[in-house]
PATORSE-296696 format. One record per residue (C-alpha): residue number from 1; x, z, y; residue in three letters. Coordinates in Angstrom, 1 decimal, decimal comma, m for minus. Each point is the difference from the previous one (the first is absolute). Layout:
<pts>
+-----+--------+--------+--------+------+
: pos :      x :      z :      y : code :
+-----+--------+--------+--------+------+
: NUM :      X :      Z :      Y :  ALA :
...
+-----+--------+--------+--------+------+
</pts>
This chain:
<pts>
+-----+--------+--------+--------+------+
: pos :      x :      z :      y : code :
+-----+--------+--------+--------+------+
:   1 :   83,2 :   46,7 :  313,9 :  MET :
:   2 :    3,5 :    1,9 :    1,1 :  LYS :
:   3 :    0,8 :   m0,6 :    3,6 :  LYS :
:   4 :    3,6 :   m1,6 :    0,9 :  PRO :
:   5 :    3,0 :    2,4 :    1,6 :  SER :
:   6 :    0,0 :   m0,1 :    3,2 :  HIS :
:   7 :    3,8 :    1,1 :   m0,1 :  PHE :
:   8 :    2,6 :    1,1 :   m1,7 :  LYS :
:   9 :    1,9 :    3,5 :    1,4 :  ALA :
:  10 :    2,7 :    2,3 :   m0,9 :  LEU :
:  11 :   m1,7 :    3,7 :   m0,3 :  ILE :
:  12 :    1,9 :    3,1 :   m0,1 :  HIS :
:  13 :   m2,6 :    2,8 :   m1,3 :  TYR :
:  14 :    1,1 :    3,1 :    1,7 :  ASN :
:  15 :    0,8 :    2,7 :   m2,5 :  LEU :
:  16 :   m2,3 :    2,7 :   m0,8 :  THR :
:  17 :    1,7 :    3,0 :    1,9 :  GLU :
:  18 :   m0,3 :   m2,6 :    3,3 :  LYS :
:  19 :   m3,6 :   m0,8 :   m0,1 :  GLY :
:  20 :   m0,1 :   m2,4 :   m2,7 :  GLY :
:  21 :   m1,7 :   m0,9 :   m3,1 :  ILE :
:  22 :   m0,5 :    2,6 :   m2,5 :  VAL :
:  23 :   m0,9 :   m1,9 :   m2,9 :  ASN :
:  24 :    1,2 :   m3,4 :   m0,9 :  PRO :
:  25 :   m2,1 :   m3,2 :    1,0 :  VAL :
:  26 :   m0,4 :   m3,3 :   m2,0 :  SER :
:  27 :   m1,2 :   m3,3 :    1,1 :  THR :
:  28 :   m3,3 :    0,1 :    1,9 :  GLY :
:  29 :    1,4 :    3,1 :    2,0 :  PHE :
:  30 :   m1,9 :   m0,1 :    3,0 :  ARG :
:  31 :    1,4 :    1,6 :    3,6 :  ALA :
:  32 :   m0,6 :   m0,3 :    3,8 :  SER :
:  33 :    2,6 :   m2,5 :    1,7 :  PHE :
:  34 :    0,6 :    0,8 :    3,7 :  GLN :
:  35 :    2,0 :   m2,6 :    1,7 :  PHE :
:  36 :    2,2 :    0,2 :    3,1 :  PRO :
:  37 :   m2,2 :   m0,4 :    3,5 :  PHE :
:  38 :   m3,3 :   m0,5 :   m2,3 :  GLU :
:  39 :   m2,6 :    3,1 :    0,7 :  LEU :
:  40 :   m1,8 :   m1,1 :   m3,4 :  GLN :
:  41 :    1,2 :    1,2 :   m3,2 :  THR :
:  42 :   m0,9 :   m2,4 :   m2,9 :  TYR :
:  43 :   m0,7 :    1,0 :   m4,0 :  ILE :
:  44 :    2,6 :   m2,3 :   m1,9 :  GLY :
:  45 :   m0,1 :   m0,2 :   m3,8 :  SER :
:  46 :    3,7 :   m0,1 :   m1,5 :  GLN :
:  47 :    1,5 :   m2,1 :   m2,7 :  ASN :
:  48 :    2,8 :    1,4 :   m1,7 :  PHE :
:  49 :    1,4 :   m2,9 :   m2,2 :  GLU :
:  50 :    2,7 :    2,4 :   m1,6 :  ASP :
:  51 :    0,3 :    2,9 :   m0,6 :  PRO :
:  52 :   m3,7 :    0,8 :   m1,3 :  GLU :
:  53 :    0,4 :    3,2 :    1,3 :  LEU :
:  54 :    1,3 :    1,3 :    3,6 :  ILE :
:  55 :    1,2 :    3,3 :    0,4 :  PHE :
:  56 :    0,5 :    2,2 :    3,3 :  ALA :
:  57 :    3,4 :   m1,1 :    1,8 :  GLY :
:  58 :   m0,5 :   m3,2 :   m1,8 :  ASP :
:  59 :    0,9 :   m3,4 :    2,3 :  SER :
:  60 :   m1,3 :   m3,2 :   m1,5 :  VAL :
:  61 :   m1,1 :   m3,3 :    0,8 :  ALA :
:  62 :   m4,1 :   m0,4 :    0,0 :  VAL :
:  63 :   m2,6 :   m2,5 :    0,7 :  ASP :
:  64 :   m2,4 :    1,0 :    2,5 :  VAL :
:  65 :   m4,0 :   m0,8 :    0,4 :  THR :
:  66 :   m1,1 :    0,9 :    3,4 :  LEU :
:  67 :   m3,8 :    1,1 :    0,0 :  VAL :
:  68 :   m2,3 :   m1,4 :    2,8 :  ASN :
:  69 :    3,1 :   m0,7 :    2,0 :  ALA :
:  70 :   m0,6 :   m3,7 :    0,9 :  GLU :
:  71 :    0,4 :    0,0 :    3,7 :  SER :
:  72 :    3,2 :    1,7 :   m0,6 :  PHE :
:  73 :    1,8 :   m2,2 :   m2,3 :  LEU :
:  74 :    1,2 :   m2,4 :    2,5 :  SER :
:  75 :    2,1 :    2,8 :    1,4 :  LYS :
:  76 :    1,7 :    0,7 :   m3,0 :  LEU :
:  77 :    3,8 :   m1,0 :    0,2 :  TYR :
:  78 :    3,3 :    0,8 :   m2,6 :  THR :
:  79 :    1,9 :    2,9 :    1,0 :  GLY :
:  80 :   m3,0 :    1,8 :    1,6 :  MET :
:  81 :   m0,1 :    3,7 :   m1,1 :  ASP :
:  82 :   m2,9 :    2,2 :   m0,8 :  PHE :
:  83 :   m1,0 :    3,5 :   m1,3 :  GLU :
:  84 :   m2,2 :    0,6 :   m3,1 :  ILE :
:  85 :   m2,3 :    2,8 :   m0,2 :  SER :
:  86 :   m2,5 :    1,7 :   m2,0 :  ASP :
:  87 :   m2,3 :    3,2 :    0,7 :  ASN :
:  88 :    3,0 :    2,3 :   m0,3 :  SER :
:  89 :    2,1 :   m1,9 :    2,8 :  GLY :
:  90 :    3,0 :   m2,3 :   m0,3 :  VAL :
:  91 :    0,6 :   m0,9 :   m3,3 :  ILE :
:  92 :    2,7 :   m2,7 :    0,9 :  GLY :
:  93 :    1,2 :   m3,1 :    2,1 :  ASN :
:  94 :    0,8 :   m3,5 :   m0,6 :  GLY :
:  95 :    1,2 :   m3,2 :    1,9 :  VAL :
:  96 :   m2,1 :   m3,7 :   m0,7 :  ILE :
:  97 :    3,0 :   m2,0 :   m2,1 :  TRP :
:  98 :   m2,5 :   m3,5 :    0,0 :  GLU :
:  99 :   m3,1 :   m0,8 :    1,0 :  VAL :
: 100 :   m2,0 :   m2,3 :   m1,9 :  TYR :
: 101 :   m2,4 :   m3,3 :    1,5 :  PRO :
: 102 :   m3,1 :    1,2 :    0,3 :  ARG :
+-----+--------+--------+--------+------+
</pts>
């Protein structure tokens, strides 16, 4: 059973030269999300409605489902910013556009 998305965000993926993704990513892409004033990072699964592939430098609307973040979900709010990272470092940043009801 697929978990419902927690929020929609506008995410900008950095250019490869600025530490961004090297290869294009598609729906299901998982990365670490770091929110302001939160010490813990959360893994988030990203669902891209359009386009199917996301490239370095793209800015897209994304549905995000955080993994094991139940205690943090009540702190999410529209306009909250965050950074996205993987093993290589920060690959992008975003702003929450809409928080879905739980």
